[in-house]
C-alpha positions in Angstrom: 63.2 -70.3 144.8 60.4 -67.8 144.3 58.0 -68.4 141.5 54.4 -66.3 140.0 53.2 -67.8 137.7 50.2 -66.6 135.8 47.7 -68.3 133.8 44.2 -67.1 131.8 45.0 -64.8 129.5 43.9 -65.4 125.8 41.7 -63.3 123.2 38.5 -62.3 123.7 36.2 -60.0 122.3 35.0 -56.6 123.6 32.3 -56.8 126.1 33.6 -60.3 127.3 35.4 -61.8 130.4 38.8 -63.2 131.3 39.4 -64.7 134.8 43.9 -64.6 135.2 45.2 -66.4 138.1 48.7 -65.9 139.6 50.1 -69.2 140.9 53.2 -68.4 143.7 55.8 -70.4 145.6 58.8 -70.0 147.7 57.1 -67.3 149.2 55.0 -67.0 152.3 52.1 -65.6 150.4 49.2 -64.7 153.1 51.7 -62.1 154.1 52.4 -60.1 150.9 50.5 -57.5 148.5 49.4 -59.2 145.5 48.7 -56.5 142.3 47.7 -57.4 138.6 49.9 -54.5 136.1 49.6 -54.6 132.7 51.9 -53.2 130.0 50.9 -52.6 126.4 53.3 -52.4 124.3 55.2 -48.9 124.3 53.5 -47.9 127.0 55.3 -48.6 131.2 53.9 -51.3 133.1 50.8 -50.3 135.4 49.0 -51.0 138.3 45.9 -52.6 137.7 44.7 -53.3 141.0 45.9 -55.0 144.2 44.8 -56.7 147.2 46.4 -56.4 150.7 47.1 -59.8 153.4 43.9 -58.1 155.2 42.0 -58.2 151.9 41.9 -54.6 150.8 41.6 -54.1 147.8 42.3 -50.6 145.6 41.9 -50.9 141.5 42.7 -48.3 138.5 40.5 -45.8 137.9 39.8 -47.4 134.0 38.9 -50.8 135.7 37.1 -49.4 139.0 33.6 -51.5 138.3 34.5 -54.2 136.4 37.7 -56.0 137.5 37.9 -57.4 141.1 40.9 -59.1 142.3 40.6 -61.7 145.3 43.0 -63.7 146.6 42.8 -67.5 148.2 45.9 -68.0 151.1 45.1 -71.7 151.2 45.9 -72.1 147.7 48.6 -69.0 147.6 46.9 -67.8 144.3 45.6 -64.3 143.4 43.1 -63.8 140.7 41.4 -61.1 138.6 38.1 -61.1 137.3 38.0 -58.8 134.0 34.4 -58.2 132.6 33.1 -55.5 130.0 36.2 -56.3 128.5 37.3 -53.3 126.1 39.9 -52.9 123.0 42.3 -50.5 125.4 42.0 -53.3 128.2 44.3 -55.4 125.7 48.0 -55.9 126.9 50.4 -58.2 128.7 49.1 -58.5 132.4 52.1 -59.1 135.5 51.1 -60.7 138.8 54.0 -58.9 141.4 54.5 -59.6 144.9 55.2 -56.9 147.9 56.0 -56.3 150.9 53.5 -53.1 152.5 54.9 -50.0 151.3 57.5 -51.8 149.5 58.0 -51.7 145.1 58.0 -55.0 143.8 59.7 -58.1 144.9 58.7 -60.8 142.3 56.8 -60.8 139.5 55.5 -63.5 137.3 56.2 -63.6 133.7 52.6 -62.3 132.8 49.8 -63.5 130.5 48.8 -61.9 127.2 45.6 -60.4 127.2 43.9 -60.1 123.7 40.7 -57.9 123.6 39.3 -58.6 119.4 36.5 -58.5 117.3 
């Protein structure tokens, strides 16, 4: 049974930081591209960042320089370090796993990030 379990969301003030984690089980984690996505109310789910099996990363323009994605294949976990958070970063954040050049095969349940003073 495949499971992706996100954690680390919460309430943070503008300018603050959070670190999200996504622990995977039931898949050969090291071969998957792992991505972080976010969905705000009334909007579509958008890619925030992804990291390939080889460690290559890509980011949405809106988060470049503020967010960092990383992975630990020994722990089957992908992380998203979010710094300088803005109110527009507020959303439910999901992790997803896909084989290269294919749609996401599995999603986590999501973790809420709220940025507010």
